[in-house]
PyMOL CGO cylinders between C-alpha atoms (Angstrom):
from pymol import cmd
from pymol.cgo import CYLINDER

trace = [
    CYLINDER, 64.68, 129.62, 103.40, 63.61, 126.23, 102.28, 0.3, 1, 1, 1, 1, 1, 1,
    CYLINDER, 63.61, 126.23, 102.28, 60.70, 124.48, 103.88, 0.3, 1, 1, 1, 1, 1, 1,
    CYLINDER, 60.70, 124.48, 103.88, 60.94, 120.78, 104.03, 0.3, 1, 1, 1, 1, 1, 1,
    CYLINDER, 60.94, 120.78, 104.03, 57.79, 118.85, 103.36, 0.3, 1, 1, 1, 1, 1, 1,
    CYLINDER, 57.79, 118.85, 103.36, 57.29, 115.30, 104.29, 0.3, 1, 1, 1, 1, 1, 1,
    CYLINDER, 57.29, 115.30, 104.29, 56.96, 113.09, 101.29, 0.3, 1, 1, 1, 1, 1, 1,
    CYLINDER, 56.96, 113.09, 101.29, 54.42, 110.33, 101.22, 0.3, 1, 1, 1, 1, 1, 1,
    CYLINDER, 54.42, 110.33, 101.22, 56.03, 106.98, 101.84, 0.3, 1, 1, 1, 1, 1, 1,
    CYLINDER, 56.03, 106.98, 101.84, 54.74, 103.52, 102.59, 0.3, 1, 1, 1, 1, 1, 1,
    CYLINDER, 54.74, 103.52, 102.59, 54.07, 102.54, 106.19, 0.3, 1, 1, 1, 1, 1, 1,
    CYLINDER, 54.07, 102.54, 106.19, 56.71, 100.22, 107.53, 0.3, 1, 1, 1, 1, 1, 1,
    CYLINDER, 56.71, 100.22, 107.53, 56.38, 97.69, 110.37, 0.3, 1, 1, 1, 1, 1, 1,
    CYLINDER, 56.38, 97.69, 110.37, 58.17, 100.11, 112.71, 0.3, 1, 1, 1, 1, 1, 1,
    CYLINDER, 58.17, 100.11, 112.71, 55.52, 102.78, 112.06, 0.3, 1, 1, 1, 1, 1, 1,
    CYLINDER, 55.52, 102.78, 112.06, 52.56, 100.52, 112.96, 0.3, 1, 1, 1, 1, 1, 1,
    CYLINDER, 52.56, 100.52, 112.96, 51.16, 100.48, 116.47, 0.3, 1, 1, 1, 1, 1, 1,
    CYLINDER, 51.16, 100.48, 116.47, 51.88, 97.42, 118.53, 0.3, 1, 1, 1, 1, 1, 1,
    CYLINDER, 51.88, 97.42, 118.53, 50.01, 95.94, 121.48, 0.3, 1, 1, 1, 1, 1, 1,
    CYLINDER, 50.01, 95.94, 121.48, 46.82, 94.18, 122.38, 0.3, 1, 1, 1, 1, 1, 1,
    CYLINDER, 46.82, 94.18, 122.38, 43.49, 95.16, 120.97, 0.3, 1, 1, 1, 1, 1, 1,
    CYLINDER, 43.49, 95.16, 120.97, 40.53, 95.55, 123.30, 0.3, 1, 1, 1, 1, 1, 1,
    CYLINDER, 40.53, 95.55, 123.30, 39.15, 92.17, 122.23, 0.3, 1, 1, 1, 1, 1, 1,
    CYLINDER, 39.15, 92.17, 122.23, 42.54, 90.53, 122.72, 0.3, 1, 1, 1, 1, 1, 1,
    CYLINDER, 42.54, 90.53, 122.72, 42.84, 91.98, 126.20, 0.3, 1, 1, 1, 1, 1, 1,
    CYLINDER, 42.84, 91.98, 126.20, 39.29, 90.88, 127.05, 0.3, 1, 1, 1, 1, 1, 1,
    CYLINDER, 39.29, 90.88, 127.05, 40.04, 87.35, 125.83, 0.3, 1, 1, 1, 1, 1, 1,
    CYLINDER, 40.04, 87.35, 125.83, 43.16, 87.09, 128.02, 0.3, 1, 1, 1, 1, 1, 1,
    CYLINDER, 43.16, 87.09, 128.02, 41.36, 88.58, 131.03, 0.3, 1, 1, 1, 1, 1, 1,
    CYLINDER, 41.36, 88.58, 131.03, 38.55, 86.01, 130.76, 0.3, 1, 1, 1, 1, 1, 1,
    CYLINDER, 38.55, 86.01, 130.76, 41.02, 83.14, 130.30, 0.3, 1, 1, 1, 1, 1, 1,
    CYLINDER, 41.02, 83.14, 130.30, 43.18, 84.18, 133.27, 0.3, 1, 1, 1, 1, 1, 1,
    CYLINDER, 43.18, 84.18, 133.27, 40.07, 84.75, 135.38, 0.3, 1, 1, 1, 1, 1, 1,
    CYLINDER, 40.07, 84.75, 135.38, 38.73, 81.28, 134.63, 0.3, 1, 1, 1, 1, 1, 1,
    CYLINDER, 38.73, 81.28, 134.63, 42.08, 79.66, 135.46, 0.3, 1, 1, 1, 1, 1, 1,
    CYLINDER, 42.08, 79.66, 135.46, 42.27, 81.62, 138.73, 0.3, 1, 1, 1, 1, 1, 1,
    CYLINDER, 42.27, 81.62, 138.73, 38.74, 80.56, 139.67, 0.3, 1, 1, 1, 1, 1, 1,
    CYLINDER, 38.74, 80.56, 139.67, 39.58, 76.92, 138.93, 0.3, 1, 1, 1, 1, 1, 1,
    CYLINDER, 39.58, 76.92, 138.93, 42.74, 77.13, 141.05, 0.3, 1, 1, 1, 1, 1, 1,
    CYLINDER, 42.74, 77.13, 141.05, 40.86, 78.73, 143.97, 0.3, 1, 1, 1, 1, 1, 1,
    CYLINDER, 40.86, 78.73, 143.97, 38.21, 76.00, 143.93, 0.3, 1, 1, 1, 1, 1, 1,
    CYLINDER, 38.21, 76.00, 143.93, 40.65, 73.07, 143.55, 0.3, 1, 1, 1, 1, 1, 1,
    CYLINDER, 40.65, 73.07, 143.55, 43.39, 74.21, 145.98, 0.3, 1, 1, 1, 1, 1, 1,
    CYLINDER, 43.39, 74.21, 145.98, 41.50, 73.33, 149.23, 0.3, 1, 1, 1, 1, 1, 1,
    CYLINDER, 41.50, 73.33, 149.23, 40.83, 69.82, 147.92, 0.3, 1, 1, 1, 1, 1, 1,
    CYLINDER, 40.83, 69.82, 147.92, 44.49, 69.28, 147.03, 0.3, 1, 1, 1, 1, 1, 1,
    CYLINDER, 44.49, 69.28, 147.03, 45.51, 70.65, 150.43, 0.3, 1, 1, 1, 1, 1, 1,
    CYLINDER, 45.51, 70.65, 150.43, 43.17, 68.17, 152.15, 0.3, 1, 1, 1, 1, 1, 1,
    CYLINDER, 43.17, 68.17, 152.15, 44.61, 65.27, 150.14, 0.3, 1, 1, 1, 1, 1, 1,
    CYLINDER, 44.61, 65.27, 150.14, 48.17, 66.22, 151.07, 0.3, 1, 1, 1, 1, 1, 1,
    CYLINDER, 48.17, 66.22, 151.07, 47.14, 66.52, 154.75, 0.3, 1, 1, 1, 1, 1, 1,
    CYLINDER, 47.14, 66.52, 154.75, 45.59, 63.03, 154.66, 0.3, 1, 1, 1, 1, 1, 1,
    CYLINDER, 45.59, 63.03, 154.66, 48.71, 61.69, 152.95, 0.3, 1, 1, 1, 1, 1, 1,
    CYLINDER, 48.71, 61.69, 152.95, 50.96, 63.17, 155.68, 0.3, 1, 1, 1, 1, 1, 1,
    CYLINDER, 50.96, 63.17, 155.68, 48.69, 61.82, 158.45, 0.3, 1, 1, 1, 1, 1, 1,
    CYLINDER, 48.69, 61.82, 158.45, 48.75, 58.30, 156.99, 0.3, 1, 1, 1, 1, 1, 1,
    CYLINDER, 48.75, 58.30, 156.99, 52.53, 58.43, 156.60, 0.3, 1, 1, 1, 1, 1, 1,
    CYLINDER, 52.53, 58.43, 156.60, 52.91, 59.67, 160.18, 0.3, 1, 1, 1, 1, 1, 1,
    CYLINDER, 52.91, 59.67, 160.18, 50.73, 56.82, 161.48, 0.3, 1, 1, 1, 1, 1, 1,
    CYLINDER, 50.73, 56.82, 161.48, 52.69, 54.24, 159.46, 0.3, 1, 1, 1, 1, 1, 1,
    CYLINDER, 52.69, 54.24, 159.46, 56.00, 55.63, 160.75, 0.3, 1, 1, 1, 1, 1, 1,
    CYLINDER, 56.00, 55.63, 160.75, 54.78, 55.56, 164.37, 0.3, 1, 1, 1, 1, 1, 1,
    CYLINDER, 54.78, 55.56, 164.37, 54.91, 51.77, 164.53, 0.3, 1, 1, 1, 1, 1, 1,
    CYLINDER, 54.91, 51.77, 164.53, 51.24, 50.98, 165.21, 0.3, 1, 1, 1, 1, 1, 1,
    CYLINDER, 51.24, 50.98, 165.21, 50.32, 47.68, 163.60, 0.3, 1, 1, 1, 1, 1, 1,
    CYLINDER, 50.32, 47.68, 163.60, 46.77, 46.65, 164.46, 0.3, 1, 1, 1, 1, 1, 1,
    CYLINDER, 46.77, 46.65, 164.46, 43.69, 47.89, 162.67, 0.3, 1, 1, 1, 1, 1, 1,
    CYLINDER, 43.69, 47.89, 162.67, 42.03, 49.39, 165.79, 0.3, 1, 1, 1, 1, 1, 1,
    CYLINDER, 42.03, 49.39, 165.79, 45.25, 51.25, 166.73, 0.3, 1, 1, 1, 1, 1, 1,
    CYLINDER, 45.25, 51.25, 166.73, 45.60, 52.63, 163.19, 0.3, 1, 1, 1, 1, 1, 1,
    CYLINDER, 45.60, 52.63, 163.19, 41.99, 53.81, 163.10, 0.3, 1, 1, 1, 1, 1, 1,
    CYLINDER, 41.99, 53.81, 163.10, 42.31, 55.38, 166.57, 0.3, 1, 1, 1, 1, 1, 1,
    CYLINDER, 42.31, 55.38, 166.57, 45.53, 57.15, 165.51, 0.3, 1, 1, 1, 1, 1, 1,
    CYLINDER, 45.53, 57.15, 165.51, 43.84, 58.43, 162.34, 0.3, 1, 1, 1, 1, 1, 1,
    CYLINDER, 43.84, 58.43, 162.34, 40.87, 59.73, 164.36, 0.3, 1, 1, 1, 1, 1, 1,
    CYLINDER, 40.87, 59.73, 164.36, 43.35, 61.59, 166.60, 0.3, 1, 1, 1, 1, 1, 1,
    CYLINDER, 43.35, 61.59, 166.60, 45.06, 63.07, 163.52, 0.3, 1, 1, 1, 1, 1, 1,
    CYLINDER, 45.06, 63.07, 163.52, 41.67, 64.05, 162.11, 0.3, 1, 1, 1, 1, 1, 1,
    CYLINDER, 41.67, 64.05, 162.11, 40.86, 65.89, 165.36, 0.3, 1, 1, 1, 1, 1, 1,
    CYLINDER, 40.86, 65.89, 165.36, 44.15, 67.79, 165.10, 0.3, 1, 1, 1, 1, 1, 1,
    CYLINDER, 44.15, 67.79, 165.10, 43.97, 68.51, 161.36, 0.3, 1, 1, 1, 1, 1, 1,
    CYLINDER, 43.97, 68.51, 161.36, 40.65, 70.28, 160.91, 0.3, 1, 1, 1, 1, 1, 1,
    CYLINDER, 40.65, 70.28, 160.91, 40.95, 70.17, 157.10, 0.3, 1, 1, 1, 1, 1, 1,
    CYLINDER, 40.95, 70.17, 157.10, 40.33, 66.40, 156.91, 0.3, 1, 1, 1, 1, 1, 1,
    CYLINDER, 40.33, 66.40, 156.91, 36.63, 65.98, 156.20, 0.3, 1, 1, 1, 1, 1, 1,
    CYLINDER, 36.63, 65.98, 156.20, 36.38, 63.70, 153.16, 0.3, 1, 1, 1, 1, 1, 1,
    CYLINDER, 36.38, 63.70, 153.16, 37.32, 60.40, 154.83, 0.3, 1, 1, 1, 1, 1, 1,
    CYLINDER, 37.32, 60.40, 154.83, 37.16, 58.83, 158.24, 0.3, 1, 1, 1, 1, 1, 1,
    CYLINDER, 37.16, 58.83, 158.24, 39.03, 56.07, 160.05, 0.3, 1, 1, 1, 1, 1, 1,
    CYLINDER, 39.03, 56.07, 160.05, 36.76, 53.38, 158.55, 0.3, 1, 1, 1, 1, 1, 1,
    CYLINDER, 36.76, 53.38, 158.55, 37.77, 54.45, 155.03, 0.3, 1, 1, 1, 1, 1, 1,
    CYLINDER, 37.77, 54.45, 155.03, 41.38, 53.34, 155.55, 0.3, 1, 1, 1, 1, 1, 1,
    CYLINDER, 41.38, 53.34, 155.55, 42.48, 50.04, 154.05, 0.3, 1, 1, 1, 1, 1, 1,
    CYLINDER, 42.48, 50.04, 154.05, 45.19, 48.26, 156.05, 0.3, 1, 1, 1, 1, 1, 1,
    CYLINDER, 45.19, 48.26, 156.05, 47.42, 45.43, 154.83, 0.3, 1, 1, 1, 1, 1, 1,
    CYLINDER, 47.42, 45.43, 154.83, 49.78, 44.01, 157.44, 0.3, 1, 1, 1, 1, 1, 1,
    CYLINDER, 49.78, 44.01, 157.44, 50.83, 40.88, 155.56, 0.3, 1, 1, 1, 1, 1, 1,
    CYLINDER, 50.83, 40.88, 155.56, 54.42, 42.00, 154.93, 0.3, 1, 1, 1, 1, 1, 1,
    CYLINDER, 54.42, 42.00, 154.93, 57.17, 43.17, 157.24, 0.3, 1, 1, 1, 1, 1, 1,
    CYLINDER, 57.17, 43.17, 157.24, 55.58, 46.62, 157.54, 0.3, 1, 1, 1, 1, 1, 1,
    CYLINDER, 55.58, 46.62, 157.54, 52.01, 47.90, 157.60, 0.3, 1, 1, 1, 1, 1, 1,
    CYLINDER, 52.01, 47.90, 157.60, 50.58, 49.25, 154.33, 0.3, 1, 1, 1, 1, 1, 1,
    CYLINDER, 50.58, 49.25, 154.33, 47.84, 51.85, 154.83, 0.3, 1, 1, 1, 1, 1, 1,
    CYLINDER, 47.84, 51.85, 154.83, 45.94, 53.12, 151.79, 0.3, 1, 1, 1, 1, 1, 1,
    CYLINDER, 45.94, 53.12, 151.79, 42.90, 55.27, 151.10, 0.3, 1, 1, 1, 1, 1, 1,
    CYLINDER, 42.90, 55.27, 151.10, 40.78, 56.31, 148.15, 0.3, 1, 1, 1, 1, 1, 1,
    CYLINDER, 40.78, 56.31, 148.15, 38.00, 58.84, 147.75, 0.3, 1, 1, 1, 1, 1, 1,
    CYLINDER, 38.00, 58.84, 147.75, 36.30, 60.98, 145.14, 0.3, 1, 1, 1, 1, 1, 1,
    CYLINDER, 36.30, 60.98, 145.14, 35.78, 64.73, 145.43, 0.3, 1, 1, 1, 1, 1, 1,
    CYLINDER, 35.78, 64.73, 145.43, 33.24, 66.69, 143.37, 0.3, 1, 1, 1, 1, 1, 1,
    CYLINDER, 33.24, 66.69, 143.37, 33.87, 70.40, 143.02, 0.3, 1, 1, 1, 1, 1, 1,
    CYLINDER, 33.87, 70.40, 143.02, 31.15, 72.61, 141.58, 0.3, 1, 1, 1, 1, 1, 1,
    CYLINDER, 31.15, 72.61, 141.58, 32.68, 75.01, 139.08, 0.3, 1, 1, 1, 1, 1, 1,
    CYLINDER, 32.68, 75.01, 139.08, 29.38, 76.62, 138.09, 0.3, 1, 1, 1, 1, 1, 1,
    CYLINDER, 29.38, 76.62, 138.09, 25.95, 75.08, 137.95, 0.3, 1, 1, 1, 1, 1, 1,
    CYLINDER, 25.95, 75.08, 137.95, 25.56, 72.42, 136.42, 0.3, 1, 1, 1, 1, 1, 1,
    CYLINDER, 25.56, 72.42, 136.42, 29.29, 71.84, 135.74, 0.3, 1, 1, 1, 1, 1, 1,
    CYLINDER, 29.29, 71.84, 135.74, 31.32, 69.82, 138.26, 0.3, 1, 1, 1, 1, 1, 1,
    CYLINDER, 31.32, 69.82, 138.26, 34.92, 68.70, 138.39, 0.3, 1, 1, 1, 1, 1, 1,
    CYLINDER, 34.92, 68.70, 138.39, 35.47, 65.13, 139.69, 0.3, 1, 1, 1, 1, 1, 1,
    CYLINDER, 35.47, 65.13, 139.69, 38.85, 64.34, 141.22, 0.3, 1, 1, 1, 1, 1, 1,
    CYLINDER, 38.85, 64.34, 141.22, 39.64, 60.75, 142.24, 0.3, 1, 1, 1, 1, 1, 1,
    CYLINDER, 39.64, 60.75, 142.24, 42.22, 60.72, 145.02, 0.3, 1, 1, 1, 1, 1, 1,
    CYLINDER, 42.22, 60.72, 145.02, 44.25, 57.60, 145.86, 0.3, 1, 1, 1, 1, 1, 1,
    CYLINDER, 44.25, 57.60, 145.86, 47.10, 57.42, 148.33, 0.3, 1, 1, 1, 1, 1, 1,
    CYLINDER, 47.10, 57.42, 148.33, 48.87, 55.61, 151.11, 0.3, 1, 1, 1, 1, 1, 1,
    CYLINDER, 48.87, 55.61, 151.11, 52.16, 55.23, 152.88, 0.3, 1, 1, 1, 1, 1, 1,
    CYLINDER, 52.16, 55.23, 152.88, 55.34, 54.37, 151.01, 0.3, 1, 1, 1, 1, 1, 1,
]
cmd.load_cgo(trace, "trace")
C-alpha cells in the first residue's frame, strides 16, 4: 500500500484567499456611511426646491398675470405645501413684459453636515 504525500509546490493565485480585509471593509463602510448621511441631509432641501418649482409652474399655468394675484396664489400654494419654508411670496420675481408671465425665484440653503462644516446650495428656478 502506497501512501501519497503532498509535495511542496508554489502557491498559485487560485490558492490565495480572496476578499476584503478588515481595513478595506472599514474604509468602505465609512465611505458609504458618509454618502448616506449627506444624502439624508440634502434630500429634504432638494424636495423643497422641486415643490417650489412645481408651485411656480402651476401659478404660471393658471393664467394669473398681476403681481398681487401671483403673490396671493403663491401664498395659497405655500399653505397647501407645508414643505415650502425657505421663500415667501415677496421673494418671487415677476416679469410680465412678454406675451406670458415669467416668474422666477432664487435662494440659498445652508445645510450643517457636522460642526463647523456646512454645505451651501444656491437654488435658482422659475417657470418655463
